[in-house]
C-alpha positions as CSV (number, residue, x, y, z in Angstrom):
1,M,1.7,11.5,18.8
2,A,3.0,13.7,16.5
3,G,6.5,13.3,14.7
4,H,8.3,13.0,11.7
5,S,7.9,10.3,9.2
6,Q,10.6,7.6,9.7
7,F,10.0,6.0,6.4
8,K,10.1,7.0,2.9
9,N,7.1,5.9,0.4
10,I,9.9,3.4,-1.4
11,M,7.3,0.7,-0.9
12,H,4.8,2.5,-2.5
13,R,6.8,3.5,-5.9
14,K,4.7,3.2,-9.1
15,G,5.7,4.1,-12.6
16,R,4.3,6.9,-13.9
17,Q,4.8,6.3,-17.7
18,D,1.5,5.8,-19.8
19,A,2.4,2.2,-20.8
20,Q,2.0,1.3,-16.8
21,K,-1.4,3.0,-16.2
22,S,-3.4,0.1,-17.4
23,K,-1.4,-2.2,-15.6
24,L,-2.0,-0.2,-12.4
25,F,-5.4,0.3,-13.1
26,G,-5.8,-3.5,-13.8
27,K,-4.5,-3.9,-10.2
28,L,-6.9,-1.3,-8.8
29,A,-9.7,-2.8,-10.7
30,R,-9.0,-6.2,-9.4
31,E,-8.6,-4.8,-5.9
32,I,-12.1,-3.5,-6.0
33,T,-13.9,-6.3,-7.5
34,V,-12.5,-8.6,-4.6
35,A,-13.2,-6.0,-1.9
36,A,-16.8,-6.0,-3.5
37,K,-17.3,-9.7,-3.8
38,L,-16.1,-10.1,-0.2
39,G,-18.2,-7.8,1.2
40,T,-21.0,-5.6,0.5
41,P,-21.0,-3.0,-3.2
42,D,-21.6,-0.4,-1.1
43,P,-18.5,1.2,-0.4
44,N,-20.0,3.2,2.5
45,M,-20.6,-0.2,4.2
46,N,-17.4,-1.8,3.2
47,P,-14.3,-0.2,4.3
48,R,-12.1,-2.2,2.0
49,L,-14.0,-1.6,-1.3
50,R,-13.9,2.5,0.0
51,A,-10.1,2.4,0.2
52,A,-10.0,0.6,-2.8
53,I,-11.9,3.1,-4.8
54,I,-9.9,6.1,-3.2
55,A,-7.0,4.5,-4.4
56,A,-8.4,4.3,-7.7
57,R,-9.3,8.1,-8.0
58,Q,-6.2,9.1,-6.8
59,E,-4.6,7.4,-9.7
60,N,-7.2,9.1,-11.9
61,M,-9.0,5.9,-12.8
62,P,-11.9,6.8,-15.1
63,K,-15.3,6.6,-12.9
64,D,-16.7,4.2,-15.4
65,N,-13.7,1.4,-14.8
66,I,-14.2,1.9,-11.3
67,E,-18.3,1.0,-11.6
68,R,-17.3,-1.7,-14.0
69,A,-15.0,-3.3,-11.5
70,V,-17.8,-3.2,-8.7
71,K,-20.3,-4.7,-11.3
72,K,-18.0,-7.5,-12.2
73,A,-18.3,-9.0,-8.8
74,L,-22.0,-9.2,-8.7
75,G,-22.1,-11.0,-11.8
76,N,-20.8,-14.8,-12.6
77,E,-17.9,-14.0,-14.4
78,S,-15.5,-12.4,-11.9
79,E,-12.6,-14.8,-11.8
80,N,-11.6,-16.0,-8.1
81,Y,-8.4,-14.5,-6.5
82,D,-6.3,-16.0,-3.5
83,E,-5.0,-13.3,-1.5
84,I,-1.5,-14.5,-0.3
85,R,1.4,-12.8,1.5
86,Y,4.8,-13.4,0.8
87,E,8.0,-12.3,3.0
88,G,11.5,-12.6,2.6
89,Y,14.8,-10.8,2.6
90,G,16.1,-8.5,0.2
91,P,19.8,-7.6,-0.8
92,G,21.6,-6.4,2.6
93,G,19.1,-8.3,5.0
94,V,16.0,-5.8,4.0
95,A,12.9,-7.1,5.3
96,V,10.2,-7.4,2.3
97,I,6.6,-7.9,2.5
98,V,4.7,-8.7,-0.8
99,E,1.1,-8.7,-0.7
100,A,-0.8,-10.7,-3.8
101,L,-4.1,-11.3,-5.8
102,T,-3.8,-14.1,-7.8
103,D,-5.6,-16.8,-9.8
104,N,-2.8,-19.0,-10.3
105,R,-1.0,-19.5,-6.8
106,N,2.0,-21.6,-8.3
107,R,2.5,-19.0,-11.0
108,A,2.7,-16.2,-8.4
109,A,4.9,-18.2,-5.7
110,S,7.5,-19.0,-8.6
111,D,8.0,-15.6,-10.3
112,I,8.2,-13.9,-7.2
113,R,10.9,-16.3,-5.7
114,S,12.9,-15.8,-8.5
115,F,12.7,-12.0,-8.0
116,F,14.1,-12.7,-5.0
117,T,16.8,-15.0,-5.9
118,K,18.3,-13.1,-8.8
119,S,18.3,-9.7,-6.4
120,G,20.7,-11.9,-4.1
121,G,17.5,-12.0,-1.6
122,N,15.4,-15.3,-0.6
123,L,11.8,-15.6,0.1
124,G,10.8,-17.1,3.5
125,E,8.1,-18.4,5.2
126,T,5.1,-16.5,6.3
127,G,5.8,-14.6,9.8
128,S,9.7,-14.7,8.8
129,V,9.7,-11.1,8.7
130,S,5.9,-9.7,9.4
131,F,7.1,-9.5,13.0
132,M,9.3,-6.4,12.1
133,F,6.1,-4.7,11.0
134,D,2.8,-3.3,12.4
135,H,-0.3,-4.1,10.4
136,T,-2.1,-0.7,10.6
137,G,-4.5,1.6,8.9
138,I,-3.3,4.6,7.6
139,I,-5.4,7.8,6.4
140,E,-3.6,10.4,4.5
141,Y,-4.3,13.8,4.2
142,D,-3.0,16.9,1.9
143,R,-0.9,19.2,4.1
144,S,-3.4,22.3,3.2
145,V,-6.2,20.6,4.6
146,A,-5.7,21.7,8.1
147,S,-2.9,23.0,10.7
148,D,-1.0,20.5,12.2
149,D,-2.6,21.0,15.6
150,A,-6.5,20.5,14.3
151,V,-5.5,17.5,12.6
152,L,-4.0,16.3,16.0
153,D,-6.7,17.3,17.9
154,A,-9.1,15.5,15.3
155,A,-7.0,12.3,15.5
156,I,-7.2,12.2,19.3
157,E,-10.8,12.7,19.5
158,A,-11.2,10.0,16.6
159,G,-9.2,7.5,18.5
160,A,-6.2,7.5,16.0
161,D,-3.0,6.0,17.7
162,D,-0.6,8.3,16.0
163,V,0.0,11.3,13.9
164,I,3.1,12.2,11.6
165,S,2.6,15.7,10.1
166,S,5.5,16.6,7.6
167,E,5.8,18.6,4.2
168,G,4.3,15.9,2.3
169,G,0.9,15.9,4.2
170,H,-0.9,14.3,7.2
171,E,-0.4,10.6,8.2
172,I,-3.1,9.2,10.7
173,Y,-2.6,5.6,12.2
174,A,-5.0,3.5,13.6
175,S,-5.3,-0.1,14.6
176,T,-6.8,-2.4,12.6
177,E,-9.8,-2.7,14.4
178,G,-10.5,1.0,14.9
179,Y,-9.3,2.3,11.6
180,R,-12.7,1.9,10.1
181,D,-14.0,4.5,12.9
182,V,-11.2,6.5,13.0
183,A,-11.5,7.2,8.8
184,K,-15.1,7.5,9.1
185,A,-14.9,10.6,11.6
186,L,-11.9,12.1,10.0
187,E,-13.6,12.4,6.6
188,A,-17.0,13.9,8.3
189,K,-14.5,16.5,9.3
190,F,-12.0,17.0,6.5
191,G,-13.2,15.3,3.6
192,E,-12.6,12.3,1.6
193,P,-8.6,11.3,2.2
194,R,-6.2,10.9,-0.3
195,K,-5.4,7.8,1.2
196,A,-7.0,5.3,3.3
197,A,-5.8,1.7,3.7
198,L,-4.3,-1.3,5.9
199,I,-0.7,-1.4,5.3
200,W,2.7,-2.9,6.5
201,K,4.5,-0.1,8.9
202,P,8.2,-0.9,9.4
203,Q,8.8,-0.4,13.3
204,N,12.6,0.5,12.5
205,T,13.9,1.5,9.1
206,I,17.4,0.3,7.9
207,A,19.8,3.0,6.1
208,V,21.4,1.2,3.1
209,D,24.3,2.3,1.2
210,D,23.7,3.3,-2.6
211,E,25.1,-0.3,-4.0
212,T,22.4,-1.9,-2.0
213,G,19.9,0.3,-2.3
214,E,19.8,0.3,-5.9
215,K,19.4,-3.5,-6.1
216,L,16.6,-3.1,-3.3
217,L,14.8,-0.3,-5.6
218,K,15.1,-2.8,-8.7
219,L,13.6,-5.9,-6.6
220,M,10.7,-3.3,-5.9
221,D,10.1,-2.4,-9.5
222,L,10.6,-5.9,-10.6
223,L,7.9,-6.9,-7.8
224,N,5.5,-3.6,-8.2
225,E,5.4,-4.6,-12.0
226,H,4.3,-8.3,-11.8
227,D,0.4,-8.4,-12.5
228,D,-0.1,-10.4,-9.3
229,V,1.1,-8.0,-6.9
230,Q,-0.8,-5.5,-5.2
231,H,1.3,-3.7,-2.2
232,V,5.2,-4.2,-1.5
233,Y,6.5,-2.9,1.6
234,A,10.3,-3.0,3.1
235,N,12.1,-1.8,6.2
236,F,15.0,0.4,4.5
237,E,16.0,3.7,3.9
238,V,17.8,5.0,1.0
239,S,19.8,8.7,0.1
240,D,17.4,11.3,-1.8
241,A,20.1,11.1,-4.7
242,L,19.5,7.7,-5.6
243,L,15.7,8.0,-5.3
244,A,16.0,10.9,-7.8
245,K,18.7,8.8,-10.1
246,M,16.2,5.6,-10.2
247,G,13.2,7.8,-10.7
248,G,11.4,7.5,-7.6
């Protein structure tokens, strides 16, 4: 089960500047509201809501903002958002998956299509690239929470599919069906994780040159900065030097 992580966190790149913090909070609040509206407002009974709240805490979103987002789902003033997955190819034939929550499907589709086109890629049909990814649950812990062996043993006992321990921390993967139970078991043992979510994990990654990598990172940033986009995943790797240059 144990091994080295084969993909970098390119798909999770977020701006760190204060100006982008409010936009990030807005996206986190939108996910919390949608999760609470679709299920129960109790995070202990609603794994998607729990994951959204954990993500918000990791970004230091104020508690009041989190509570307000949950309450918004209970009232009549909350907007109705469509969950849409876009799939396409970026520069270099790299596969890209975009998850969005939008109140305007036409706007979102038009904007996202234009980002792909301007980057030299193209937006495809649903299913055109997702077969190259595994839809899986991930639970992450800091390196300091326990030894590699202890985390591996706990993950096996909880029913996880895979564990990757590295300098960056422990990543535990579980099937979409078993994710909730695995997350609960690990939280009982190690406390609240730094991340717990369903993601699209590339089955293999493509190493690209710096010129292509720069175009791809710019596409990732354009997508991530769009108000409707919640998550972006891609199956490429770039050099550490380029990531540093691009502020990744």
